[in-house]
Structure formats: structure tokens, C-alpha cells
C-alpha positions as CSV (number, residue, x, y, z in Angstrom):
1,X,0.0,0.0,0.0
2,X,1.3,3.5,-0.9
3,X,0.4,6.0,1.9
4,X,0.0,9.5,0.5
5,X,-0.9,11.0,3.9
6,X,-4.6,10.6,3.6
7,X,-7.3,8.4,2.1
8,X,-10.9,9.2,1.0
9,X,-13.9,7.0,1.8
10,X,-17.0,8.2,-0.1
11,X,-16.1,11.9,0.3
12,X,-14.8,11.6,3.9
13,X,-11.1,12.2,4.2
14,X,-9.1,10.3,6.8
15,X,-5.6,11.7,7.5
16,X,-2.5,9.9,8.5
17,X,-0.5,11.3,11.4
18,X,2.3,11.7,8.9
19,X,0.7,14.3,6.6
20,X,3.4,13.8,4.0
21,X,2.6,10.1,3.8
22,X,4.7,7.0,4.5
23,X,5.1,5.9,0.9
24,X,5.2,2.2,0.1
25,X,4.4,0.0,3.2
26,X,3.8,-3.6,3.9
27,X,1.7,-4.6,6.9
28,X,4.6,-4.8,9.4
29,X,5.9,-1.4,8.5
30,X,2.3,0.0,8.7
31,X,2.1,-1.4,12.2
32,X,5.5,0.0,13.2
33,X,4.7,3.5,11.8
34,X,1.0,3.5,12.9
35,X,-0.3,4.2,9.4
36,X,-4.1,4.6,9.7
37,X,-4.7,4.8,5.9
38,X,-3.1,1.4,5.4
39,X,-5.4,-0.3,7.8
40,X,-8.5,1.5,6.4
41,X,-7.6,0.2,3.0
42,X,-7.0,-3.3,4.4
43,X,-10.3,-3.2,6.3
44,X,-12.2,-2.6,3.1
45,X,-11.1,-6.0,1.8
46,X,-12.5,-7.8,4.9
47,X,-16.2,-8.9,4.9
48,X,-18.1,-7.0,7.6
49,X,-19.4,-10.1,9.2
50,X,-15.9,-11.5,9.6
51,X,-14.6,-8.3,11.0
52,X,-17.4,-7.9,13.5
53,X,-17.4,-11.6,14.5
54,X,-13.7,-11.6,15.3
55,X,-14.0,-8.4,17.4
56,X,-16.9,-9.9,19.3
57,X,-15.0,-13.2,19.8
58,X,-12.1,-11.1,21.3
59,X,-14.5,-9.7,23.9
60,X,-15.3,-6.3,22.6
61,X,-18.8,-5.0,23.4
62,X,-19.2,-7.6,26.2
63,X,-19.1,-7.4,30.0
64,X,-16.5,-9.6,31.6
65,X,-17.5,-11.4,34.9
66,X,-14.5,-11.0,37.2
67,X,-16.0,-12.4,40.5
68,X,-19.3,-12.8,42.1
69,X,-21.2,-9.6,41.7
70,X,-18.3,-7.8,39.9
71,X,-18.2,-7.4,36.1
72,X,-16.1,-5.1,33.9
73,X,-17.7,-2.5,31.6
74,X,-18.9,-3.8,28.2
75,X,-17.7,-0.8,26.2
76,X,-19.3,-0.5,22.8
77,X,-18.8,-2.5,19.6
78,X,-20.6,-1.1,16.5
79,X,-23.2,-3.4,15.1
80,X,-22.8,-5.2,11.7
81,X,-25.4,-2.7,10.4
82,X,-23.3,0.2,11.6
83,X,-20.3,-1.2,9.8
84,X,-22.1,-1.4,6.5
85,X,-21.5,2.4,6.5
86,X,-18.0,2.6,5.0
87,X,-16.9,5.5,7.2
88,X,-17.8,3.6,10.3
89,X,-15.9,0.5,9.1
90,X,-12.9,2.8,8.4
91,X,-13.0,4.2,11.9
92,X,-13.1,0.7,13.4
93,X,-10.0,-0.3,11.3
94,X,-7.8,1.9,13.5
95,X,-9.8,1.6,16.7
96,X,-11.9,4.8,16.8
97,X,-15.4,6.0,15.8
98,X,-18.1,4.4,18.0
99,X,-15.8,1.8,19.5
100,X,-15.3,2.0,23.2
101,X,-12.9,-0.5,24.9
102,X,-11.6,-0.9,28.4
103,X,-7.9,-1.6,29.3
104,X,-9.0,-5.0,30.4
105,X,-10.5,-5.8,27.0
106,X,-7.4,-4.7,25.3
107,X,-5.2,-6.7,27.6
108,X,-7.3,-9.8,27.1
109,X,-6.9,-9.4,23.3
110,X,-3.2,-9.0,23.7
111,X,-3.0,-12.1,25.8
112,X,-4.9,-14.0,23.1
113,X,-2.3,-12.9,20.5
114,X,0.5,-13.9,22.9
115,X,-1.2,-17.3,23.6
116,X,-1.3,-18.6,20.0
117,X,-4.9,-17.3,19.4
118,X,-6.5,-18.8,22.5
119,X,-8.6,-16.3,24.4
120,X,-8.8,-16.7,28.1
121,X,-11.7,-14.8,29.9
122,X,-10.0,-12.6,32.6
123,X,-10.6,-13.4,36.3
124,X,-10.2,-11.3,39.4
125,X,-10.5,-14.3,41.8
126,X,-8.5,-17.5,41.3
127,X,-10.4,-19.5,43.9
128,X,-11.6,-19.6,47.5
129,X,-9.4,-20.4,50.5
130,X,-9.9,-20.6,54.3
131,X,-6.2,-20.4,55.4
132,X,-4.8,-18.2,52.7
133,X,-2.7,-21.1,51.3
134,X,-4.9,-24.0,50.3
135,X,-7.5,-23.4,47.5
136,X,-10.9,-24.9,48.3
137,X,-12.3,-24.1,45.0
138,X,-10.2,-23.3,41.9
139,X,-12.1,-22.5,38.7
140,X,-10.2,-22.5,35.5
141,X,-10.6,-19.6,33.2
142,X,-13.0,-20.2,30.3
143,X,-11.1,-20.4,27.0
144,X,-11.9,-20.3,23.3
145,X,-9.9,-20.4,20.1
146,X,-10.3,-17.1,18.3
147,X,-7.3,-16.7,16.0
148,X,-5.3,-19.4,14.2
149,X,-1.9,-20.0,15.6
150,X,-0.3,-18.7,12.4
151,X,-2.3,-15.5,12.6
152,X,-1.4,-14.9,16.2
153,X,2.3,-15.6,15.4
154,X,2.2,-13.1,12.5
155,X,0.7,-10.4,14.8
156,X,3.2,-11.1,17.5
157,X,6.0,-10.7,15.0
158,X,4.7,-7.3,14.0
159,X,4.3,-6.2,17.6
160,X,7.9,-7.3,18.3
161,X,9.0,-5.2,15.2
162,X,7.3,-2.2,16.7
163,X,9.7,-2.3,19.6
164,X,12.8,-3.4,17.8
165,X,12.5,-1.4,14.5
166,X,11.1,1.9,15.8
167,X,14.1,4.0,16.8
168,X,12.1,6.4,19.0
169,X,10.1,3.8,20.9
170,X,9.8,4.6,24.6
171,X,8.3,1.2,25.4
172,X,11.3,-1.0,24.6
173,X,12.6,-2.7,27.9
174,X,16.3,-2.8,28.6
175,X,16.5,-6.1,30.5
176,X,14.3,-8.3,28.4
177,X,12.5,-8.5,25.0
178,X,8.9,-7.6,24.3
179,X,6.3,-6.9,21.6
180,X,3.8,-4.1,21.8
181,X,1.8,-1.3,20.2
182,X,1.1,2.2,21.2
183,X,-2.1,4.2,20.5
184,X,-3.1,7.8,20.7
185,X,-6.9,7.8,20.8
186,X,-8.7,11.1,19.8
187,X,-11.7,12.0,22.0
188,X,-13.3,14.8,19.9
189,X,-13.1,17.0,23.1
190,X,-10.9,20.2,23.2
191,X,-9.3,22.4,25.8
192,X,-10.0,26.2,25.9
193,X,-6.9,26.8,23.7
194,X,-8.2,24.4,21.0
195,X,-6.0,21.4,21.8
196,X,-7.7,18.1,21.5
197,X,-7.7,15.7,24.5
198,X,-6.2,12.3,23.6
199,X,-6.0,9.1,25.6
200,X,-2.5,7.4,25.6
201,X,-2.3,3.7,25.3
202,X,0.2,0.9,25.1
203,X,-0.3,-2.8,25.2
204,X,2.1,-5.7,24.7
205,X,3.6,-8.9,26.0
206,X,7.0,-10.3,27.2
207,X,9.4,-12.0,26.9
208,X,9.1,-11.8,23.1
209,X,10.0,-15.4,22.2
210,X,8.0,-17.1,25.0
211,X,5.4,-14.7,26.3
212,X,4.5,-15.1,30.0
213,X,2.8,-11.7,30.7
214,X,0.5,-9.2,28.9
215,X,0.6,-5.6,30.0
216,X,-1.8,-2.8,29.1
217,X,-1.3,0.9,30.1
218,X,-4.0,3.5,29.7
219,X,-3.5,7.2,30.5
220,X,-6.7,9.2,30.4
221,X,-6.1,12.5,28.5
222,X,-2.4,11.5,28.5
223,X,-1.7,12.6,25.0
224,X,0.7,10.5,22.9
225,X,0.9,6.8,23.6
226,X,4.6,6.7,23.0
227,X,5.3,9.7,25.3
228,X,3.0,8.9,28.2
229,X,1.9,5.2,28.3
230,X,5.1,3.6,26.8
231,X,7.5,4.6,29.6
232,X,5.1,3.1,32.2
233,X,4.8,-0.1,30.1
234,X,8.6,-0.3,29.9
235,X,9.0,0.2,33.7
236,X,6.4,-2.4,34.6
237,X,8.1,-5.0,32.4
238,X,11.6,-4.1,33.7
239,X,10.5,-4.4,37.3
240,X,8.7,-7.7,36.9
241,X,11.7,-9.1,35.0
242,X,14.1,-7.8,37.7
243,X,11.9,-9.3,40.5
244,X,11.8,-12.7,38.8
């Protein structure tokens, strides 16, 4: 795909953060450079039912039961009918528009990618204990196959490239290897001086070759994902690695 800095969907223009364009990109470089027009173009080739069904299988738009009486927020996943509107589908391609997701949902998706495409429903409580040592009741997390192992491996490879090939990445740990992806989510809300509030994200897994952990950082109104969320992501990984 050749990124010129923008793409037009039925009269609506979507801009790349690089207004001069990235030029010729494959999928890995589109991920490394966060090229929205690439993924908008790619999304147009994917049947709406497939796109929506995969997002739903990854937990978007659904509450997650964490423990008795405690569930996470469901967020919002556009309906298939919504996604028949090309502009809505384009927005979903890079995680914006109507889509609302919690850090827990993003982390569960990241864990699925790290775990060969097997989605494990997050839990807050492992089991019940009377003495603090022995589990009286231990319920395994519900699991389902969402992505093929080959697809999960391909996405892992791209996320590893984000941290190894991007010279200015603030999320790359110094004492281990990892894969990850930053995001800067526009809110459509502005300060008095006209600056848009943006949420800063980073999600990923480590170690890169044999993932044991998934980590997601969300900074409300934090601005750039690489500037705000990535340093926290890196520090969490470094401290866990140092402790183990």
C-alpha cells in the first residue's frame, strides 16, 4: 500500500498522522509506523461479518464477569449494520469511531495474541481459601480459540517489530524482550486553547520469544501513547523481570 498522507472514503477524508505520507508500506511497517490509511484500505477487503465476528470473539462489546457480583464495563462495539457504513468501518479499522474499549478488554486481546490465538476470559479471583494457602475451589478460566496459531504468530512478529525497529520507541525494555503497540486515541473534546484531548495507550507482551505476561497501560487524557503510556509499560516490564 502507498500511503500519501490521507485516504478518502465516499467523500470523507481520513488523514495519516504523517501528513506527507509514509510511501510504500507492507503490513509490518504499517504497524511500526501507525499508518491509519493502510489499515483503512486493508479493512475494506475484509467482509463486515468476519470483522465484527472476530472483534466480538475477542471480547469487545461484552461485560467480563470478574468475580461474584463484579463485572467489567462492556464498552461498545458497532453493530454489523453500523459497519455497512464505509466510514464507520474505516474508523473501526484503527480503533476509533463508535468503538469503546476498556484496558481489560485490550489486555485480554493482547493475551490472546501472545497465547497462540487462545482467548482466556480474565478473572479477578483464582479461587476460595480458608487459610490463605490452600485453594478450596479453583475455577479454570474459560477459553476459546479465536485466532489461528499462524495469525497470532504473525501479529506477535509485527508487535515485536514495533519495539525493535522503531528508533524512537519509549516502550522497549532494557533487560528483556517484548512486543507491543502504542495508540493515541482522539476524543473529539478540546481544551480552551483548542488542543484536542487524547488518551494514551500501550499494550504488549513479554518475553518476546515465549510470552508469560500481557501488560496494558491507559492514561486518560495522557496525549501521545509513546510519550506517556510507553514509559510506564517499559518500567512495569523491567521491574517484573528484575523481580523474577
